[in-house]
VEXVEX-48775 format. One record per residue (C-alpha): residue in three letters; x, y, z; residue number from 1. Coordinates in steps of 0.25 Angstrom, whole numbers, plus 2048, in hexadecimal, padded with zeros to 3 digits. Layout:
// residues N
[pt Ala,[X,Y,Z],NUM];
...
***
This chain:
// residues 168
[pt Met,[A77,D45,A03],1];
[pt Ser,[A81,D39,A02],2];
[pt Ser,[A76,D2F,A07],3];
[pt Leu,[A6D,D34,9FC],4];
[pt Leu,[A78,D32,9F1],5];
[pt Leu,[A7A,D24,9F7],6];
[pt Ser,[A6B,D20,9F7],7];
[pt Leu,[A6A,D25,9E9],8];
[pt Arg,[A76,D1D,9E5],9];
[pt Cys,[A70,D11,9EC],10];
[pt Leu,[A63,D13,9E5],11];
[pt Tyr,[A6A,D15,9D7],12];
[pt Ser,[A72,D08,9D9],13];
[pt Leu,[A65,D01,9DE],14];
[pt Ser,[A5E,D06,9D1],15];
[pt Ser,[A68,CFF,9C8],16];
[pt Tyr,[A67,CF2,9D0],17];
[pt Val,[A58,CF2,9CF],18];
[pt Gln,[A59,CF5,9C0],19];
[pt Cys,[A62,CE9,9BE],20];
[pt Arg,[A59,CE0,9C6],21];
[pt Gly,[A4E,CE4,9BC],22];
[pt Ser,[A43,CE9,9C5],23];
[pt Leu,[A3E,CF8,9C5],24];
[pt Ser,[A3D,D00,9D1],25];
[pt Ile,[A3F,D0F,9D5],26];
[pt Phe,[A4E,D0D,9D6],27];
[pt Ser,[A4E,D0A,9C7],28];
[pt Met,[A48,D18,9C4],29];
[pt Leu,[A54,D1E,9CB],30];
[pt Arg,[A5D,D1A,9BF],31];
[pt Pro,[A5C,D23,9B3],32];
[pt Leu,[A57,D1C,9A6],33];
[pt Pro,[A61,D1B,99A],34];
[pt Ala,[A5F,D26,98F],35];
[pt Gly,[A55,D22,984],36];
[pt Leu,[A4E,D18,98D],37];
[pt Val,[A3F,D19,98B],38];
[pt Val,[A35,D12,994],39];
[pt Leu,[A28,D0E,98F],40];
[pt Ala,[A1C,D0B,997],41];
[pt Ala,[A12,D00,993],42];
[pt Gly,[A03,D02,992],43];
[pt Lys,[9FB,D0F,990],44];
[pt Lys,[A07,D17,995],45];
[pt Asp,[A0E,D16,987],46];
[pt Leu,[A04,D1F,981],47];
[pt Val,[A0D,D2A,97F],48];
[pt Asp,[A05,D33,975],49];
[pt Leu,[9F9,D36,97E],50];
[pt Pro,[9F7,D44,980],51];
[pt Val,[9FB,D4B,98D],52];
[pt Leu,[9EF,D50,996],53];
[pt Asn,[9EF,D5E,99A],54];
[pt Glu,[9E9,D5F,9A8],55];
[pt Asp,[9E3,D6D,9A5],56];
[pt Glu,[9DB,D67,99A],57];
[pt Leu,[9D4,D5D,9A3],58];
[pt Glu,[9C8,D5E,9AB],59];
[pt Glu,[9C7,D53,9B6],60];
[pt Gln,[9BB,D4F,9BE],61];
[pt Phe,[9B9,D44,9C9],62];
[pt Val,[9AB,D3E,9C8],63];
[pt Arg,[9A5,D32,9CE],64];
[pt Gly,[9A7,D25,9C7],65];
[pt Ser,[99D,D1B,9C1],66];
[pt Gly,[99C,D0C,9BF],67];
[pt Pro,[99E,D01,9C8],68];
[pt Gly,[9A3,D03,9D6],69];
[pt Gly,[997,D07,9DE],70];
[pt Gln,[999,D11,9E9],71];
[pt Ala,[9A8,D12,9E7],72];
[pt Thr,[9A6,D17,9D9],73];
[pt Asn,[99A,D20,9DC],74];
[pt Lys,[99F,D28,9E8],75];
[pt Thr,[9AD,D2B,9E3],76];
[pt Ser,[9B1,D35,9D8],77];
[pt Asn,[9BD,D2E,9D2],78];
[pt Cys,[9B9,D2E,9C3],79];
[pt Val,[9C1,D38,9BB],80];
[pt Val,[9BB,D40,9B0],81];
[pt Leu,[9C6,D47,9A8],82];
[pt Lys,[9C2,D51,99D],83];
[pt His,[9CC,D56,993],84];
[pt Ile,[9C7,D65,991],85];
[pt Pro,[9CC,D68,982],86];
[pt Thr,[9C7,D5B,97C],87];
[pt Gly,[9BB,D58,985],88];
[pt Ile,[9BF,D4A,987],89];
[pt Val,[9BA,D44,994],90];
[pt Val,[9C0,D38,99C],91];
[pt Lys,[9B9,D31,9A7],92];
[pt Cys,[9C1,D27,9AF],93];
[pt His,[9BC,D1F,9BB],94];
[pt Gln,[9C5,D12,9BA],95];
[pt Thr,[9CA,D11,9C8],96];
[pt Arg,[9C6,D17,9D6],97];
[pt Ser,[9D2,D20,9D6],98];
[pt Val,[9D1,D2E,9D2],99];
[pt Asp,[9E0,D2F,9CF],100];
[pt Ile,[9E0,D23,9C6],101];
[pt Asn,[9D3,D27,9BF],102];
[pt Arg,[9D9,D35,9BC],103];
[pt Lys,[9E6,D2F,9B6],104];
[pt Arg,[9DE,D25,9AD],105];
[pt Ala,[9D4,D30,9A9],106];
[pt Arg,[9E0,D38,9A4],107];
[pt Asp,[9E6,D2C,99D],108];
[pt Ile,[9D8,D2A,996],109];
[pt Met,[9D7,D39,992],110];
[pt Arg,[9E5,D39,98C],111];
[pt Glu,[9E1,D2D,983],112];
[pt Lys,[9D4,D33,97F],113];
[pt Leu,[9DB,D40,97C],114];
[pt Asp,[9E5,D38,973],115];
[pt Val,[9DA,D32,96C],116];
[pt Ala,[9D3,D3F,96A],117];
[pt Asn,[9DF,D46,965],118];
[pt Lys,[9E5,D3B,95C],119];
[pt Gly,[9D8,D33,958],120];
[pt Glu,[9DB,D26,951],121];
[pt Leu,[9EA,D28,952],122];
[pt Ser,[9EB,D29,961],123];
[pt Glu,[9F2,D1E,968],124];
[pt Ile,[9E6,D19,970],125];
[pt Ser,[9DE,D17,963],126];
[pt Leu,[9E9,D10,95C],127];
[pt Arg,[9EB,D06,968],128];
[pt Lys,[9DC,D04,968],129];
[pt Lys,[9DC,D00,95A],130];
[pt Glu,[9E8,CF7,95B],131];
[pt Ser,[9E1,CF0,967],132];
[pt Ile,[9D4,CEE,95E],133];
[pt Leu,[9DC,CE9,953],134];
[pt Arg,[9E3,CDF,95C],135];
[pt Lys,[9D5,CDA,962],136];
[pt Gln,[9D0,CD8,954],137];
[pt Glu,[9DC,CD0,950],138];
[pt Lys,[9DB,CC8,95C],139];
[pt Arg,[9CC,CC5,95A],140];
[pt Lys,[9CE,CC2,94B],141];
[pt Lys,[9D9,CB7,94F],142];
[pt Thr,[9D0,CB1,95A],143];
[pt Asn,[9C4,CB0,94F],144];
[pt Glu,[9CE,CA9,946],145];
[pt Asn,[9D2,C9F,950],146];
[pt Leu,[9C4,C9C,954],147];
[pt Glu,[9C0,C9A,945],148];
[pt Arg,[9CC,C91,944],149];
[pt Lys,[9C8,C89,950],150];
[pt Arg,[9BA,C88,94B],151];
[pt Leu,[9BE,C83,93D],152];
[pt Phe,[9C8,C79,944],153];
[pt Lys,[9BC,C73,94D],154];
[pt Glu,[9B3,C72,941],155];
[pt Ala,[9BE,C6A,939],156];
[pt Leu,[9C1,C61,945],157];
[pt Ala,[9B2,C5F,947],158];
[pt Ala,[9B0,C5B,938],159];
[pt Asp,[9BC,C52,938],160];
[pt Leu,[9B6,C4A,944],161];
[pt Lys,[9A8,C49,93F],162];
[pt Pro,[9A4,C3A,93D],163];
[pt Gly,[9A2,C37,92E],164];
[pt Ser,[9AD,C3F,929],165];
[pt Asp,[9B7,C34,927],166];
[pt Thr,[9C2,C39,91F],167];
[pt Val,[9CE,C30,91D],168];
***
């Protein structure tokens, strides 16, 4: 019993040392987080308003995939078809060769589709897509303006260098 307490004390002191050094490891997880500290993840994980999937409402099948890959694709049933029974939404996922990863990704896609079906234009996915489209349009507009400015500059430069246009 005392050896267990001693090893826990060593791990706790080691966790404070690891945290002071700035690297994250399993030891830093032993120390409790201060109250009120919220850790946010980056990427799609910050979509907190997505609906929770009820496994009783899902129907899952494993079918053979299609597309490039030849024999490896045609002989294995690693394509996941997920159907949400109340809404009738069907998701087919064959992004990887792993059934487990395809199952997880199919559920993520299903959550996104259910969010869009429930909230419509106000869903977080739709809003992000609209923002992305607007950013692309602004970038394209800036690029076209820069190209037009360069074209006009070249025309003005060519007009100044023409023989016979002596302006003093």
